[in-house]
N, C-alpha and C positions, 0 to 999 in steps of 0.2 A: 287314321284308319285302318282298320284291321281286313287281316285277309281272310277268305273263306278260300278252301282248294278243294274241288271236287275231282275226285278221280273216276273216270269214266262217263262218256256221253250218249248214252242209250235214253229210253224214255224219260228214267228218272233224273239222270244228269242232266238234260236238257232241259226239262221242266223246274227241277231247282234252279239253274241259272236264272232261266226268264223269270222266275218269280222273286228272287232275290234281287234281280233289276228292278223289278216294280216296287218293291218295299224298301230298298235298303241300298240304292245306288251311291246315296251319299254318305252311309256309313262304314260301306265293304267293299272292299276290291276282290271280285271274283276270279277265280282262274280254272278254268276247265281244261283238265289234260286226258287224252284219249290216246291210242298207239294207232287207230285209222284216221285216215282224212275226211271221210264222209259218215253219214247216217244211212242207214237203210229200215223202212219199217220192216216188222218181222212178216206179215202177210205179203209182202212184197217177193218173198221166194217163191209165192207160187203162182205170181205173174210171171216171173222167168221161167217156170216148171210149165204151165201149163198154156199161157196166155201171150207168147211170142216176146216178152217184153226181154231187153237187153240188160246187162248188169248196169250199164251206164244210165238207163231210164229210170233207174228207181235209186239211185244214188244222190245225196244232198249232201253237198260238201260243207264241212263244218267252216270253211270261209267265209259263208254266209251267215255266221253269227254274228250280231250287230248291236247287242244288248248293250246299253249304257253299264258303263262298271264291268264288263263281261270281257275277258281275254281267254282265247282257246290257242293251246299247243298241242301240235302233235307229237305226244314223247311217248317212250314205253317206260312203264313202272317198273322199276326192279327191286324196290324195297320199302318197306313202310315199317316203322317205328311208331306205335300208336301209344305208347308211353309217352315219349317226349313230340308227338305229332309231326313227325319228322318222315319226309316222302323221300326218296331218291330215284331220278329218271333215269335214262342212257344219255340226258343233256344236261341236266340240273338237278339240285338238291333245293327241298323246300321246307320252311317250319311255320306252317300258318297258324293263325289263332283257332280257326276250326277246321276240320277235315271231314270230309263227305266222302264214304268209300261207296261205289256205283258200279263197280269193275264186272257185274254179271256174272255169267255161269259162262265156263268153258265146257266144251264137249270132249268127252274121252273115249272115244272110238276104241282104243285098245282095250276098254277094260270089258269088253266083249270078244273072246278070242276066235277069231276068222272073220272079223266085221271089216276091218281095215282091208282084208285081201278079197273079199267077195259080197261088200254090202254097199247099199247106198243111201245117202241121207238128203234131205232138203231143207235143214233148218241153217243150211250157211247158204250164200251166193255160189260160192263153188260148187259146192253141192248139189246145189237145186240145177245148175248147168251140166253137170255131170250126169244126173238123173235125165235129164233132158235130153242129151245124147242118146243116153242108153234105151231111152224109149223110143226114140226114133227109130233104131233097129229091132225092138221089141217086136214079135211076130204072133204073139200068143203064149200062153204057157200061165202056171202060178205064179204067182205074184204074194208073197208074205210081206205084210206092214208091221212090223212088231214096236211096240214099246220096250225098251231094253232096261230103263232102270226108273225110278220116280224119285223126288220130283224131276220133271222137266218143263221146259218152258209152252206157254201156251197151251193149256190140256185140249181143247178141240183140235190143235192143228192136225194130229193123226188123223181123226176122222175127217176133217175137211180134205187132207191128201188123200184119202181112200174114195171117198166121194167124187172128188174131181179128176182122179186116176179112172173111175169109171165111167163117167162122162167122156174122157179122152179117148178112152178104147172104143166109146160108141161112136164116137166121130169116125175113127179111121176104121170100122168095122170089124174090129178083134173082140167086142167083147162076148161073143157066142163061145169063142175058142179059149177065153182067159177067166181063170179064177183067182178071187182077190177074196185074202183072208188076213183079218185084222187081229192080232194078239196083244193083249195087254196084261200084265200082271195086278191092275186095279179091277174091282168088283163091276164098275160100273164107270160110262164114259166121263162123268163130271160129279162127282159122289155128293157136292154141297147141294146139286140141283136135280130133282127126281124128274123135275120137266124136259130139262135139256137132254138129260141122259136119254130119257124113253124118244124123244124128237131123233135124236141121233141113231139109237138102235131101230127105231122103225124107217128111218132113210136108208140105213144099210141094206136092211132086209128087202126093201123095196128095190134097190139096185143089185140085189143077188148077192151080196159081199156076205161070207161069212165072217161072223164075231166071236171070240174066243175071250171072255174075261178071265180071271185069275188063273192067269196061264203065263209062263216067262219063258223067254228064249234064253239060254245063259251059253250058248256059243254056235258058231257056224263050222262048218267043215266045208270048207271052199274047194277041195278036191270032188266032191259027191255031191256038191250043191243041195246040202241038207242043215235043217236049222235043228238045235238039239234042245230039248227040254225034258223036265223029269216026267211028263207022261208019255216020251216017246220022240221020234224023229219026225220032221215036215222037211219034205223035198221040195224045193222051189227051183224056178227058173229065173226070178228076179226078187232079190232080198232089199227091203226098206226098211231101215231102221232109224228109229228115234233114240240117239245115242245117249249111253249114260252123260249125267251131267254132274260136274265139278265145281268147285269155288277156285277161281284163279291161282295157280300154284304161288304166287306172290304173296296174297292172301293170306294162304294156308301157312307160308314160313313166317307170317308176321305174328302168329299168336292170337289174331283176333278171331280165330275159330274155336279158341277154348270154351268150352261151356254150350258151344251151339251143337244142332242136332246135325248129324250126319255131315259133320266137316263144315257146316254154313257159320256165316257170324251170328253170334249170340247178341240181341239188341231186345232194350225194353219195347216189348210191344205197342205200348202207347206213344212213345217218343222216338223210337228208333236209334237211341244213343244207345252206343256200346258201353262196356263197363269201365272203359277209358274216358276221362272227363272231357268234352269238346269234339268227340269223334263219333260220328254218326255212321250208319250202314242202311241202304235201301236199296230195292229192288231184288233181283235174281239170287246176287250174294249175300242177302241178307235171312237171317232163321226168323221171318216173320210169320204168322199165322195167317198166311195167304197164301193163294198158287202164284207161282212165279208167269208174270204176263206183265206187260208194258202197263197197263192202265193201273195197274196196283202200285207200280213204281213211281206212275204219275200221283197218285193220291199220296203217297209216302212222302214225295218229295215236296208236296205242297205243305203237309204236316210238319215237315224237317225246317223248309222255308220260314215258316209262322215262327217256329222255335227259335231259330238262329234271329230273325228280326227282333223278336223280344228282347233275345240276351243283349243283343246290339244296342237295343234304346234302354238296357239297366233294368228290363221288369222280368218276373218269370214267366216261363212259357206255359201258356194254357190250353194250347192246341193239344188235341188228341188224335191218335191214328184211329182213323174206322175202319179201313180196309175195304174201299169200297172201289168200284169198278164197273163198267158196262163193256160186254163182251161181242163182238158181231161175230158170227158165225157161217161160213159158206156153205149152202146143201146143193150145190149144183145148180144147173138150168137159172144161173143169174140171181138165184133167189138167197136171201141170207135171213138167218133169225139174230136174236141177241137174248142175253141173259145178264141181266141186271144185281149185282151183287153185292152183299153188305155183311163183312164178317163180324165187325166189333161193334158196331152201334148198338144192337140189343144184344138181350140173354142169349141168342144162338143165331147161326149166320142164316140169312134169306138169300134167296138166286132165284125169282120168278123169271120165266122164259116166255118171251115172244117168237109166236111162229114164226117161220120165214116168208118174206116178201120182198116185192120189188121196192117196196118203199123203204124197207130197211137198207137194202142193196146202196140205194140212192143216201142213206142216212151214214153209213160207212164211210162211203167214199168224201160228204162232207165233213165227217169227223177227222178223216184222217188229213184231208186238205187243211182243215184249221189249225191242225196240230203243228203242219210245218210252217204255215204261216205265222204262226205265234212262235216259235222256235227259231225259224231262220229270217223272218222277215226284219227283224231288229225294233 
């Protein structure tokens, strides 16, 4: 029996483990490694920030993984030798037959001078908790919400954060004496989807949120509470940033990023295989032609699972990555919109938008529950 080693237990790693258990439990032993002891859905950070959820409420322990042929190990990956398919962790060494790197992206807050000292983020549970506590003491003023680097996880999340922040301040009676300003280096919120971008810009306008595309904050002055841009200084009372994203240091040190764009792992966009035979990469750490979002990591995992299953059967892989995913977007007032993206099936990407509704809010909740049941019910 051959061994498949999956590094990382996010959307991609979890879906890959579930898929391989379904297709190849008799042919492969699957080992999943993650440094954390539990999984958290990305959008759950908004629940912690704005809806009163405690961190414990949104954690799903990996001890709940019970798929046939799959075992989970909480370990820190310290070295990857892709040429020899060798992995070292803080507890063991592995030489699997097939290696899949799904370690996601790390947040480099220090890449923006002054951000560590005077900024907040909500892309991590700890960050969401700290920002929640800061908002509890916020009594009005200027809030800058800036995307500090591209690419970043979940492209709609900055706009969801701004809209839900406006709603939060309205509930507290602070909206009239608060100004929210969203700053992004991108020309539109969701470049692949004109409909989604238009809907988000309209929602920002309706909420009285200033929106500045094509503008980048390159540093903060913590002493003066000022954000620095090439177009001038922007004073703030509260700065919220979407941190610069990087491939994990262990990935960068492995050589896997050679040939990739901006320090991400180079992969065949159709198979997700790296330049090293038997080594795949998927999700946020991979240089695939799709946004960094869990739904695309899921789709990539299904492609990789089909390819591995074919190899285990002695057949040539035939499944090709299509870069498909449906993303639900919070608009406030309990309404959720949706964009259905398909990046690689046709000659050009398509991403039609469905306007926000209560029905889509229910669909979002149902989709999250279905994922968790699939990944953790065994």
